[in-house]
N, C-alpha and C positions, 0 to 999 in steps of 0.2 A: 729695787736696785740697792746695792751695797756700796760702801765707800771704804777705801783703804787710804790712810794718811801716813806718809813717811815724812816726819817733821824734824826740823832742826839739824839737817845734815851740815856739819861744820867743816868748812874747807878753807885753807889758806891758798889764795890764788893771786894772779898777776894781771887783772883786768883793769882797764882805764885808758883814758885819752892822754894822760900825762906820761912822759917818758919814765919819770921816777916810779910810777905805779907798776911799770913793767919790770923794774929792778927790785923794788922794795916789797911790793905786794901788800895785801891786807886780808882781813878775815871776812868770810861770807857765810851766810846761812841759806840753805835751800830747803823748801817745803814742796812736797809733791802730793797732790790729791788725785785719786783715781776712782772713778765709778765703774763698777763691774758687777757681775753676778757670781758671788762666791758661795752660793747656797749649797752646791754639791760638795765643796771643800768643807763647809761647816758641818755637814752630816757624815762625810766619809773620813775626815781628818787626813786628806790627801793633798799634799803641797802642790802637786801637778794640776790641781783643779782651781788654783787661785794664782795671784801674782806674788812672786818671790821677792820679798823686800830687799834681799841681798842684790838681786839683779838691778833693782831701782837705784840702790846706793852706788853700785859700781858704775852705772851709766852716768849718774850725776858727777861722781869723782872724775871720770874720764873726760867729760865735756868741760868741767870746771878747770881741768888741767891744760886746756887749749886756750892760749891768750886771745882775748878780744878787746877792742876798745870799749865796747858797749855791753853791759849786762843783758840788754835786750837780745843781742845776738846769741849770747850764751844760753839764755832761757829758751830761745827757739831751737837751738841745737839739742838741748835736753829733751824738749817736747818731741822733736822729730825722731830721735833715737828711741825714746820710750814707745812711740807709736809703731815703730818698725819692729822692735824686739818683743813687745808684750802683746799677748792675745787677750781678746775679750774686753778691751777698754771701751766704755760707752762715753765717758767724759774724762778729761784730763786737765789738770791745772798745775802750773809750776810757778812758784814764787822764788825769786832770787833777791837776796838782801845783801847789800854792801854795808858793812859796819864801819862807822867813823870815816866817811868819805872825805877826801881832801877838798874842802870848800872854804871859802872865805867867811866862815861862820861856824857856830857850834851846831852841828847836825849829827845826830846819833846814828841814823841809818837812812839808806835810800833803797827802795824795793821796786821791782817790776813784777807784774802778774800776767801770765799768758794762760788763757782758757781755750780749750778746744773740745 
């Protein structure tokens, strides 16, 4: 089995439970790990035999653009659309990271990881 990683998708979005987060927004990073068999693509150099990274990027951007209170929900939406749109997935993992979350303390980031 092979893995494709699309890491560090940087998005400015408006998720969070606080009203201010919906107005001000903040920076997020999204990482996607996919297990698939791309051996045919590796020998034929044919993009249709593997997962197109641009499709992954576009799905992440689309779902991150839909406001949610919880990044858990955003991560699940990303997983659901990737599973619907991509063929040949054996395993899928999505990590959504909120940078500098508004908390009563110095916290650099908060992340969720969903694996299916």
